[in-house]
Each structure stands twice: as C-alpha cells, then as structure tokens.
C-alpha positions in Angstrom: 117.4 30.8 67.7 114.2 32.8 68.1 111.7 31.8 70.9 107.9 32.2 70.7 108.1 35.5 72.6 111.0 36.8 70.4 110.2 39.4 67.8 113.8 39.2 65.9 117.3 37.1 66.3 120.4 38.9 65.5 124.0 37.4 64.6 126.5 39.8 65.2 129.1 41.0 63.3 131.9 39.1 65.5 130.1 35.9 64.9 130.8 33.3 62.1 128.3 30.3 61.7 129.3 27.2 60.0 126.0 25.2 59.5 122.4 26.1 58.3 120.4 28.4 60.1 116.5 28.6 60.5 114.4 31.1 62.1 110.7 31.5 62.4 110.8 35.4 63.0 113.0 37.9 61.6 116.9 37.3 61.6 119.2 40.2 61.4 122.8 39.0 59.9 125.8 41.0 60.6 128.3 38.3 60.8 129.2 35.5 58.5 127.4 32.5 57.6 128.5 29.7 56.1 125.5 27.7 55.3 121.7 28.0 54.2 119.4 30.4 56.0 115.8 30.0 56.1 113.3 32.4 58.0 110.4 34.5 57.5 112.4 37.9 57.1 116.0 38.5 56.7 118.0 41.9 57.1 121.4 41.5 56.0 124.2 43.9 57.0 126.8 45.7 54.7 129.8 43.7 56.3 127.9 40.5 56.3 128.8 37.4 54.0 126.4 34.6 53.6 127.7 31.4 51.7 124.6 29.2 51.1 121.0 29.4 49.8 118.6 31.9 51.3 114.9 31.2 51.2 112.7 33.8 53.2 109.4 35.4 52.7 111.0 39.0 52.8 114.9 39.6 52.4 116.7 42.9 52.4 120.1 42.4 51.4 123.3 44.8 51.5 125.8 42.5 52.0 127.8 39.8 50.2 125.8 36.4 49.3 127.2 33.8 47.4 124.4 31.3 46.6 120.9 31.2 45.6 118.5 33.5 46.8 114.4 32.8 47.1 112.2 35.3 48.6 108.6 36.4 47.8 109.7 40.4 48.4 113.6 40.8 47.8 115.3 44.2 48.0 118.5 44.2 46.9 120.5 47.6 48.3 123.4 49.4 46.3 126.1 47.8 48.8 124.9 44.3 48.3 127.2 41.5 45.7 125.0 38.7 45.2 126.6 35.5 43.3 124.0 33.2 42.4 120.2 33.0 40.9 117.7 34.8 42.6 114.1 34.1 42.5 111.2 36.7 43.7 107.7 37.6 43.3 108.3 41.5 43.8 111.9 42.8 43.5 113.5 46.2 44.2 117.0 46.8 43.3 119.6 49.9 44.1 121.4 51.5 41.1 125.1 50.0 42.2 124.0 46.8 43.4 126.0 43.8 42.0 124.6 40.6 40.8 126.0 37.6 39.2 123.5 35.0 38.3 119.9 35.0 36.9 116.9 36.5 38.0 113.5 34.5 37.6 110.1 35.0 39.2 109.4 32.2 41.8 106.4 31.6 39.7 109.1 30.3 36.9 109.5 27.3 39.1 106.2 26.1 39.6 104.5 23.4 37.1 102.8 24.2 34.1 99.4 23.3 35.3 99.9 25.6 38.5 100.9 28.4 35.9 97.6 28.0 34.2 95.7 28.5 37.3 97.7 31.7 37.9 96.5 32.9 34.2 93.0 32.4 35.1 93.3 34.1 38.4 94.5 37.5 37.0 91.7 39.5 34.9 94.2 41.9 32.9 96.9 39.5 31.7 95.8 36.3 33.1 98.3 35.8 35.5 100.2 37.3 38.4 103.0 39.0 37.1 105.9 39.4 39.0 106.7 43.1 40.0 110.2 44.7 39.5 111.1 48.0 41.1 114.2 49.8 40.5 115.4 52.2 43.3 117.4 55.3 42.5 
C-alpha cells in the first residue's frame, strides 16, 4: 500500500484483489476488488468492479460497486453502476448514473443527541444539511 512518501496508489486494470484494501492517501482503482476499501480518497475507473463496502473521505466513482458506500464527498459519474446503500455529506450525481439502493446523509447514522448538537450549530436551519448536486 501507500508509503508516507507516496501521494497515491494505483490498482491497475489487470489486477484482481480478493481481500480488504486500506490506503492512507488517494487510491486509484482500475482493476477488480472483492473486499472492503478504506482510504482517504478513492478514484474508480470505468472498467473497475468493487464488490464490498467503500469508506472514504472523498470518492469519485465511474465503475461498478456492489456494496454500501460512505463518503464525506461523493461524486457518481454517468458510467457508474451502484448496487447498495449510499451515505454521504455532499453528493453529486451525473445524469445517467445507475443506483439500486437508498441514499441517506451520513448524519442519519448518528445518535439523536449528536443530531441535536448539529441543529444548534446552523444559524439558518438549525443543522448542517447534507448537500445534493445534480450534474448535467
């Protein structure tokens, strides 16, 4: 995986990994992974297939994902095919992307007490509202 000197790690299109993958920096996946991915930032190529959970601060998906996704910033490109639930703070979806699952803000996974704290921090609505952007 990535060393402290590396800015990103690449899994090439000819690579298939069976098992979980963890990276502390950006991970670019063009190959196939059968396992969970945890990383700071994920970029998925169009031909890539991930069968497992994805957890990242930011993710830009253009391949196939079969499993749940949790990301602070998530971009789903038009070539993406997702079969699983999606949790996000900020979400952008290009027209043509396919998602079979439920969308929910990551704040929905926190306790009622934590939600009350969020409400008290936003002067307009009383909470940090998740953002959804539709790309054309």
